[in-house]
N, C-alpha and C positions, 0 to 999 in steps of 0.2 A: 902276707905283708900288707900293711895299711897303706892307703894313699891319702893325700891331702883332700882330694875330691870326696873320697869315700867317708872320711872322718868329718868333713864339713857337712855332707849330707846327713850323717848320723846326728850331728848337732842339731840341724834343722828339724829332723824327725823327732828328736827328744823335745825340743821346744814346742813342736806341734802337739806332741802327746801331753805335755804339761798344760797346754791351753785346753785340750779336750777334757783333761781331768779336772781342771779348775771350773770349767762349765758344768761338769757332772756334779761337782761339789755344791756349786750354787743351786743347781736344780734340786738336789737332795735337801739342802737347807731350806729351800722354799717349800718343799713337800712337808718337812717337819713343822714349819710355821703354820702351814695350812691344816695339818692334822691336829696340832695343839689348839688352833682356833675352833676346829670342829669338836674336839673333846670339850672344850670350855662351853661351847653352845649346847652340847648334849647334857652336860652336867646342869646347866641352867634350866633346861627343859625338864629334866628329871626332878629337880628341886620344885619347880612350879607344879608339876604333876602331883608330887607328894603333898604339897601344900593344899592343892585343890581337893585331893582325896581325903584330907583330914576334915574338910568342911562339907563332906557329903553325908547326909543323914537319910536313911531310908525308913519310912514308916509303913507299916502294913495295917491296913484297916481290916479287922476280922469280921466285920459285919456284912461284908459284901456277899 
């Protein structure tokens, strides 16, 4: 049999759990934003590296 106190406590626990889950969702959304930013930066660096490698010319002097 349920009691008013027991059910009231259940409501409070459910509210607490919702708050915990909301915080976890916020944290995960921040993590996603951070990872996307890191991916973007890595892609920029890879493009810069590829561009720099296109401009590298090696000459070998066979007279040495």
